N, C-alpha and C positions, 0 to 999 in steps of 0.2 A: 543714796544709791539703794535701789531695791533689789534684793536677792530672791531666791526661791524659798521662802519660808512658809510657815504654816498659814500666814495671813494672806499670801498671794493665791489667787484663783487661777491655777494653770491647768490647762487641759492638753493632753497629748493624744494625737490620733495616730494610730499605727496602721499602716496599710500593708497588707501582706498578699502578694499575688503569687500564684503558682503557675508557672509557665511549663507547658508540656513540650517535650522535645522528641522528635523522631530521630532515632539513631539508624544509620545505614547498616546494612548487613556486614560490611567490612569493619565498621567501628565496633559493632557488637562482637564480632569474631576476635578482633584485636584485644578487646577488653577481657574476654573470656580466656583467651590464650595467655594473657598477662597474669591471670590469677594462678596459673600453673607454674610460673617461673619461681626459682628458688628464692625464698625470703619474702615472697609476696603473699598477700591474703586477699580474699574477696573484699573484705571491708576496706582495706588500704587502697586497692584499685578503684573501688567505688568512690571513695573520698577524692582521689586524685582526678577522677573524671566527672565528678558531680552527678553520680548515679546513685540511686537508692540501693543499698546492699542486697535487699530482697529481690530487686529486679535483676541484678547481676547474677545472683544465685539461680534465678529462674532461667535466664539465658544459658547459664552453664549446664543446668539440668536438661534443657531442651537440646542443646548441642550434643550432650552426652547420649541422650536417647535417640536423637534423630539426625544429627549432623547439622550442617549449615542451612539446609532447606527448612528444617524445623524452626530455626531462629528467624529466618526470613518470613515464614508463614505466620510466625508468632502464634502457633497453634499447638495443641497437645498431640503428641505422637506416641506410638508404641514401639517397643524395641523390636529388633529383627527376630529375636527368638520367639517373642509373643506372636509376631506376624506369621512365622513359620508354623507355630502351634495352631493358630486359627485356620491357616490354609489346610493343614492336615485334618483338622476337625471338619472343615467344609468337604474335603474329598471323601471322608468316611461317611458323612451324612448323604452325600450324593450317591455313594455306593449303596447305602441302605435304602435310599429312595428307589434306585434302580431295581433292587431286589424285590422290594414291596410292589413295585409296578408290575414286575414279571409275575409275582404271585397272584395279583389281582387278575391279570390277563388269563392265567391258567385256570383260576377258579371260575371266571366268566365263561371260558370255553367248556369247562366241565358242566356248569349249570346248563349251558345251551345243549350239550350232548344229552344230558339227562332229560331235558324237555322233549328232545326229538325222539327218545326211546319211549316216552309215555305217550 
């Protein structure tokens, strides 16, 4: 009988395939919500569902930052407070632009009046 000793020429081929899976919005939400249950951790929930922990952490952050819509879009979002701050900045810039536009019009009128007097 021949065993697997040093004399035998045995080759082993390992085939490793990575299969991507698309998770539905409800599956993502359920997994994220499960991470907040007492005694659960992101790593544990990830292992139970066959998801990479870093992906589950990402979904969790997206959901915290932008809710379910952010997870569904799988896109980066900004917080509501940041959006408010940006809208406030836009309003201020629009106000400044309006003021500068009025100044330009006044100066234009003054230049025209000065030309008429000469």
